[in-house]
Backbone atoms as SQL, in Angstrom:
CREATE TABLE atoms (id INTEGER PRIMARY KEY, chain TEXT, resi INTEGER, resn TEXT, atom TEXT, x REAL, y REAL, z REAL);
INSERT INTO atoms VALUES
  (1, 'A', 1, 'MET', 'N', 0.395, -0.991, 0.254),
  (2, 'A', 1, 'MET', 'CA', 0.195, 0.377, 0.004),
  (3, 'A', 1, 'MET', 'C', 0.506, 1.315, 0.373),
  (4, 'A', 2, 'ALA', 'N', 2.015, 1.477, 0.821),
  (5, 'A', 2, 'ALA', 'CA', 3.021, 2.578, 0.734),
  (6, 'A', 2, 'ALA', 'C', 3.272, 2.351, -0.571),
  (7, 'A', 3, 'VAL', 'N', 4.047, 1.184, -1.110),
  (8, 'A', 3, 'VAL', 'CA', 4.503, 1.851, -2.324),
  (9, 'A', 3, 'VAL', 'C', 3.378, 2.797, -3.391),
  (10, 'A', 4, 'ALA', 'N', 2.661, 1.885, -3.593),
  (11, 'A', 4, 'ALA', 'CA', 1.441, 2.745, -4.034),
  (12, 'A', 4, 'ALA', 'C', 1.244, 4.340, -4.221),
  (13, 'A', 5, 'LEU', 'N', 1.207, 4.431, -2.612),
  (14, 'A', 5, 'LEU', 'CA', 0.925, 6.143, -2.209),
  (15, 'A', 5, 'LEU', 'C', 2.007, 6.285, -2.699),
  (16, 'A', 6, 'LEU', 'N', 2.994, 5.925, -2.618),
  (17, 'A', 6, 'LEU', 'CA', 3.843, 6.652, -3.635),
  (18, 'A', 6, 'LEU', 'C', 4.352, 7.003, -4.826),
  (19, 'A', 7, 'LEU', 'N', 4.010, 5.733, -5.964),
  (20, 'A', 7, 'LEU', 'CA', 3.894, 6.436, -7.190),
  (21, 'A', 7, 'LEU', 'C', 3.576, 7.825, -7.495),
  (22, 'A', 8, 'LEU', 'N', 1.618, 7.275, -6.790),
  (23, 'A', 8, 'LEU', 'CA', 1.079, 8.107, -7.048),
  (24, 'A', 8, 'LEU', 'C', 0.998, 9.780, -6.571),
  (25, 'A', 9, 'THR', 'N', 2.050, 9.197, -5.912),
  (26, 'A', 9, 'THR', 'CA', 1.942, 10.973, -5.334),
  (27, 'A', 9, 'THR', 'C', 3.682, 11.396, -6.138),
  (28, 'A', 10, 'ILE', 'N', 4.488, 10.479, -6.574),
  (29, 'A', 10, 'ILE', 'CA', 5.097, 11.048, -7.378),
  (30, 'A', 10, 'ILE', 'C', 4.804, 11.621, -8.838),
  (31, 'A', 11, 'ALA', 'N', 3.466, 10.241, -9.418),
  (32, 'A', 11, 'ALA', 'CA', 3.274, 10.906, -10.577),
  (33, 'A', 11, 'ALA', 'C', 2.295, 12.240, -10.794),
  (34, 'A', 12, 'LEU', 'N', 2.085, 12.642, -8.843),
  (35, 'A', 12, 'LEU', 'CA', 0.944, 13.981, -9.591),
  (36, 'A', 12, 'LEU', 'C', 1.667, 15.628, -9.749),
  (37, 'A', 13, 'VAL', 'N', 3.672, 14.972, -8.485),
  (38, 'A', 13, 'VAL', 'CA', 3.926, 16.280, -8.472),
  (39, 'A', 13, 'VAL', 'C', 4.160, 16.087, -10.289),
  (40, 'A', 14, 'ILE', 'N', 4.778, 15.620, -10.593),
  (41, 'A', 14, 'ILE', 'CA', 5.109, 15.305, -12.095),
  (42, 'A', 14, 'ILE', 'C', 4.131, 16.037, -12.817),
  (43, 'A', 15, 'VAL', 'N', 2.813, 15.466, -12.799),
  (44, 'A', 15, 'VAL', 'CA', 1.499, 16.310, -13.326),
  (45, 'A', 15, 'VAL', 'C', 2.140, 17.752, -13.028),
  (46, 'A', 16, 'VAL', 'N', 1.609, 18.210, -11.756),
  (47, 'A', 16, 'VAL', 'CA', 1.829, 19.658, -11.703),
  (48, 'A', 16, 'VAL', 'C', 2.710, 20.746, -11.584),
  (49, 'A', 17, 'ALA', 'N', 3.925, 19.455, -12.225),
  (50, 'A', 17, 'ALA', 'CA', 5.563, 20.613, -12.457),
  (51, 'A', 17, 'ALA', 'C', 4.991, 20.601, -14.310),
  (52, 'A', 18, 'LEU', 'N', 4.469, 19.610, -15.053),
  (53, 'A', 18, 'LEU', 'CA', 4.217, 19.232, -16.338),
  (54, 'A', 18, 'LEU', 'C', 3.105, 20.766, -16.652),
  (55, 'A', 19, 'LEU', 'N', 2.064, 20.684, -15.931),
  (56, 'A', 19, 'LEU', 'CA', 1.307, 21.686, -15.763),
  (57, 'A', 19, 'LEU', 'C', 1.664, 23.548, -15.780),
  (58, 'A', 20, 'ALA', 'N', 2.673, 22.859, -14.852),
  (59, 'A', 20, 'ALA', 'CA', 3.181, 24.456, -14.384),
  (60, 'A', 20, 'ALA', 'C', 3.979, 24.586, -15.214),
  (61, 'A', 21, 'ALA', 'N', 4.469, 24.500, -16.308),
  (62, 'A', 21, 'ALA', 'CA', 5.478, 23.889, -17.572),
  (63, 'A', 21, 'ALA', 'C', 5.100, 24.580, -18.793),
  (64, 'A', 22, 'ALA', 'N', 4.123, 23.850, -18.924),
  (65, 'A', 22, 'ALA', 'CA', 3.267, 24.389, -19.871),
  (66, 'A', 22, 'ALA', 'C', 2.297, 25.581, -19.945),
  (67, 'A', 23, 'GLY', 'N', 2.062, 26.101, -18.779),
  (68, 'A', 23, 'GLY', 'CA', 1.151, 26.896, -18.632),
  (69, 'A', 23, 'GLY', 'C', 2.914, 28.261, -18.635),
  (70, 'A', 24, 'ALA', 'N', 3.587, 28.521, -18.123),
  (71, 'A', 24, 'ALA', 'CA', 4.317, 29.240, -18.313),
  (72, 'A', 24, 'ALA', 'C', 5.207, 29.766, -19.418),
  (73, 'A', 25, 'ALA', 'N', 5.419, 28.490, -20.363),
  (74, 'A', 25, 'ALA', 'CA', 5.266, 28.404, -21.747),
  (75, 'A', 25, 'ALA', 'C', 4.472, 28.792, -22.180),
  (76, 'A', 26, 'LYS', 'N', 3.305, 28.660, -22.437),
  (77, 'A', 26, 'LYS', 'CA', 2.538, 29.723, -22.879),
  (78, 'A', 26, 'LYS', 'C', 2.417, 30.453, -22.372),
  (79, 'A', 27, 'LEU', 'N', 2.265, 31.046, -21.435),
  (80, 'A', 27, 'LEU', 'CA', 2.663, 32.789, -20.696),
  (81, 'A', 27, 'LEU', 'C', 3.598, 33.503, -21.746),
  (82, 'A', 28, 'ALA', 'N', 4.670, 32.823, -21.591),
  (83, 'A', 28, 'ALA', 'CA', 5.885, 33.691, -22.366),
  (84, 'A', 28, 'ALA', 'C', 5.165, 33.641, -23.811),
  (85, 'A', 29, 'ARG', 'N', 4.788, 32.763, -24.653),
  (86, 'A', 29, 'ARG', 'CA', 4.410, 33.075, -25.985),
  (87, 'A', 29, 'ARG', 'C', 3.963, 34.362, -26.043),
  (88, 'A', 30, 'LEU', 'N', 2.935, 34.170, -25.415),
  (89, 'A', 30, 'LEU', 'CA', 1.487, 35.991, -25.304),
  (90, 'A', 30, 'LEU', 'C', 2.570, 36.474, -25.186),
  (91, 'A', 31, 'ASP', 'N', 2.733, 35.910, -24.712),
  (92, 'A', 31, 'ASP', 'CA', 4.430, 37.765, -24.234),
  (93, 'A', 31, 'ASP', 'C', 5.383, 38.110, -25.458),
  (94, 'A', 32, 'GLY', 'N', 4.854, 37.537, -25.866),
  (95, 'A', 32, 'GLY', 'CA', 5.796, 37.875, -28.005),
  (96, 'A', 32, 'GLY', 'C', 7.606, 37.479, -27.018),
  (97, 'A', 33, 'ALA', 'N', 7.388, 35.813, -26.008),
  (98, 'A', 33, 'ALA', 'CA', 9.375, 35.831, -26.449),
  (99, 'A', 33, 'ALA', 'C', 9.193, 34.373, -27.462),
  (100, 'A', 34, 'THR', 'N', 10.020, 34.784, -27.986),
  (101, 'A', 34, 'THR', 'CA', 10.228, 32.544, -28.583),
  (102, 'A', 34, 'THR', 'C', 10.349, 32.388, -28.759),
  (103, 'A', 35, 'TRP', 'N', 10.672, 30.733, -29.170),
  (104, 'A', 35, 'TRP', 'CA', 10.745, 29.309, -28.587),
  (105, 'A', 35, 'TRP', 'C', 11.260, 29.148, -28.209),
  (106, 'A', 36, 'PRO', 'N', 12.960, 29.692, -28.071),
  (107, 'A', 36, 'PRO', 'CA', 13.879, 28.991, -27.069),
  (108, 'A', 36, 'PRO', 'C', 12.948, 29.610, -25.817),
  (109, 'A', 37, 'THR', 'N', 13.162, 30.862, -25.554),
  (110, 'A', 37, 'THR', 'CA', 12.615, 31.354, -24.433),
  (111, 'A', 37, 'THR', 'C', 11.489, 30.875, -23.468),
  (112, 'A', 38, 'ALA', 'N', 10.378, 30.544, -24.689),
  (113, 'A', 38, 'ALA', 'CA', 9.567, 29.899, -23.873),
  (114, 'A', 38, 'ALA', 'C', 9.729, 28.603, -23.492),
  (115, 'A', 39, 'LEU', 'N', 10.432, 27.717, -24.057),
  (116, 'A', 39, 'LEU', 'CA', 10.739, 26.515, -23.453),
  (117, 'A', 39, 'LEU', 'C', 12.156, 26.178, -22.367),
  (118, 'A', 40, 'THR', 'N', 12.441, 27.508, -22.728),
  (119, 'A', 40, 'THR', 'CA', 13.377, 27.952, -20.884),
  (120, 'A', 40, 'THR', 'C', 13.044, 28.422, -19.736),
  (121, 'A', 41, 'ARG', 'N', 11.941, 28.637, -19.937),
  (122, 'A', 41, 'ARG', 'CA', 11.061, 29.410, -18.752),
  (123, 'A', 41, 'ARG', 'C', 10.316, 28.542, -18.993),
  (124, 'A', 42, 'ALA', 'N', 9.939, 27.664, -19.363),
  (125, 'A', 42, 'ALA', 'CA', 9.116, 25.878, -18.919),
  (126, 'A', 42, 'ALA', 'C', 10.377, 25.298, -17.957),
  (127, 'A', 43, 'ALA', 'N', 11.454, 25.438, -18.476),
  (128, 'A', 43, 'ALA', 'CA', 11.753, 23.873, -18.228),
  (129, 'A', 43, 'ALA', 'C', 12.885, 24.960, -16.411),
  (130, 'A', 44, 'VAL', 'N', 12.773, 25.963, -16.639),
  (131, 'A', 44, 'VAL', 'CA', 12.879, 26.539, -15.046),
  (132, 'A', 44, 'VAL', 'C', 11.717, 26.423, -13.878),
  (133, 'A', 45, 'ALA', 'N', 10.079, 26.069, -15.026),
  (134, 'A', 45, 'ALA', 'CA', 9.207, 26.475, -13.955),
  (135, 'A', 45, 'ALA', 'C', 8.720, 24.933, -13.391),
  (136, 'A', 46, 'PHE', 'N', 9.447, 23.581, -14.705),
  (137, 'A', 46, 'PHE', 'CA', 9.413, 22.629, -14.057),
  (138, 'A', 46, 'PHE', 'C', 10.449, 22.595, -12.954),
  (139, 'A', 47, 'THR', 'N', 11.409, 22.361, -12.844),
  (140, 'A', 47, 'THR', 'CA', 12.805, 22.793, -12.251),
  (141, 'A', 47, 'THR', 'C', 12.295, 23.248, -10.631),
  (142, 'A', 48, 'ALA', 'N', 11.666, 24.116, -11.295),
  (143, 'A', 48, 'ALA', 'CA', 11.233, 25.273, -9.672),
  (144, 'A', 48, 'ALA', 'C', 9.704, 23.934, -8.711),
  (145, 'A', 49, 'VAL', 'N', 8.975, 23.352, -9.888),
  (146, 'A', 49, 'VAL', 'CA', 8.570, 22.955, -9.126),
  (147, 'A', 49, 'VAL', 'C', 8.412, 21.487, -8.122),
  (148, 'A', 50, 'ILE', 'N', 9.643, 20.835, -9.169),
  (149, 'A', 50, 'ILE', 'CA', 10.471, 19.365, -8.836),
  (150, 'A', 50, 'ILE', 'C', 11.071, 20.011, -7.592),
  (151, 'A', 51, 'THR', 'N', 12.271, 21.247, -7.243),
  (152, 'A', 51, 'THR', 'CA', 12.411, 21.246, -6.543),
  (153, 'A', 51, 'THR', 'C', 11.837, 21.379, -5.381),
  (154, 'A', 52, 'LEU', 'N', 10.462, 22.506, -4.617),
  (155, 'A', 52, 'LEU', 'CA', 9.848, 22.676, -3.677),
  (156, 'A', 52, 'LEU', 'C', 9.975, 21.422, -3.435),
  (157, 'A', 53, 'ALA', 'N', 9.099, 20.273, -4.250),
  (158, 'A', 53, 'ALA', 'CA', 8.687, 19.287, -3.701),
  (159, 'A', 53, 'ALA', 'C', 9.627, 18.171, -2.789),
  (160, 'A', 54, 'ALA', 'N', 10.412, 18.036, -3.445),
  (161, 'A', 54, 'ALA', 'CA', 12.313, 17.571, -2.966),
  (162, 'A', 54, 'ALA', 'C', 12.227, 18.558, -1.388),
  (163, 'A', 55, 'ALA', 'N', 12.186, 19.967, -1.289),
  (164, 'A', 55, 'ALA', 'CA', 12.396, 20.424, -0.397),
  (165, 'A', 55, 'ALA', 'C', 11.212, 20.467, 0.691),
  (166, 'A', 56, 'VAL', 'N', 9.994, 20.198, 0.184),
  (167, 'A', 56, 'VAL', 'CA', 9.117, 19.741, 1.090),
  (168, 'A', 56, 'VAL', 'C', 8.690, 18.743, 1.769),
  (169, 'A', 57, 'THR', 'N', 9.012, 17.801, 0.850),
  (170, 'A', 57, 'THR', 'CA', 9.281, 16.684, 1.760),
  (171, 'A', 57, 'THR', 'C', 10.304, 16.142, 2.320),
  (172, 'A', 58, 'ALA', 'N', 11.741, 16.722, 2.169),
  (173, 'A', 58, 'ALA', 'CA', 12.833, 16.475, 2.904),
  (174, 'A', 58, 'ALA', 'C', 12.648, 18.051, 4.410),
  (175, 'A', 59, 'ALA', 'N', 11.520, 18.498, 4.602),
  (176, 'A', 59, 'ALA', 'CA', 11.355, 19.184, 5.374),
  (177, 'A', 59, 'ALA', 'C', 10.461, 18.311, 6.584),
  (178, 'A', 60, 'LEU', 'N', 9.494, 17.755, 6.071),
  (179, 'A', 60, 'LEU', 'CA', 8.503, 16.749, 6.357),
  (180, 'A', 60, 'LEU', 'C', 8.646, 15.224, 6.735),
  (181, 'A', 61, 'SER', 'N', 10.246, 15.035, 5.645),
  (182, 'A', 61, 'SER', 'CA', 10.188, 13.310, 6.386),
  (183, 'A', 61, 'SER', 'C', 10.907, 13.374, 8.154),
  (184, 'A', 62, 'PRO', 'N', 11.046, 13.707, 9.163),
  (185, 'A', 62, 'PRO', 'CA', 11.304, 13.749, 10.375),
  (186, 'A', 62, 'PRO', 'C', 10.279, 13.736, 10.831),
  (187, 'A', 63, 'PHE', 'N', 8.613, 13.684, 10.398),
  (188, 'A', 63, 'PHE', 'CA', 7.552, 13.607, 10.986),
  (189, 'A', 63, 'PHE', 'C', 7.086, 12.704, 10.620),
  (190, 'A', 64, 'LEU', 'N', 7.032, 11.732, 9.585),
  (191, 'A', 64, 'LEU', 'CA', 6.148, 11.297, 8.980),
  (192, 'A', 64, 'LEU', 'C', 7.236, 9.760, 9.158),
  (193, 'A', 65, 'THR', 'N', 8.526, 9.514, 9.409),
  (194, 'A', 65, 'THR', 'CA', 8.927, 8.267, 9.953),
  (195, 'A', 65, 'THR', 'C', 9.001, 8.235, 10.922);
């Protein structure tokens, strides 16, 4: 059961990160940015969401074990 919950949580974080990246790229394109710039902003947004999830996991791990 714990493994299934872990995999579901990882999948949810990845989906949220992809949605944030897609939104950042779309907003960059609407702002008039070129494709490489929009992809860079999407990559930064994706990385930020993954980093935030890792930081929250590290902060909460003493309480969960």
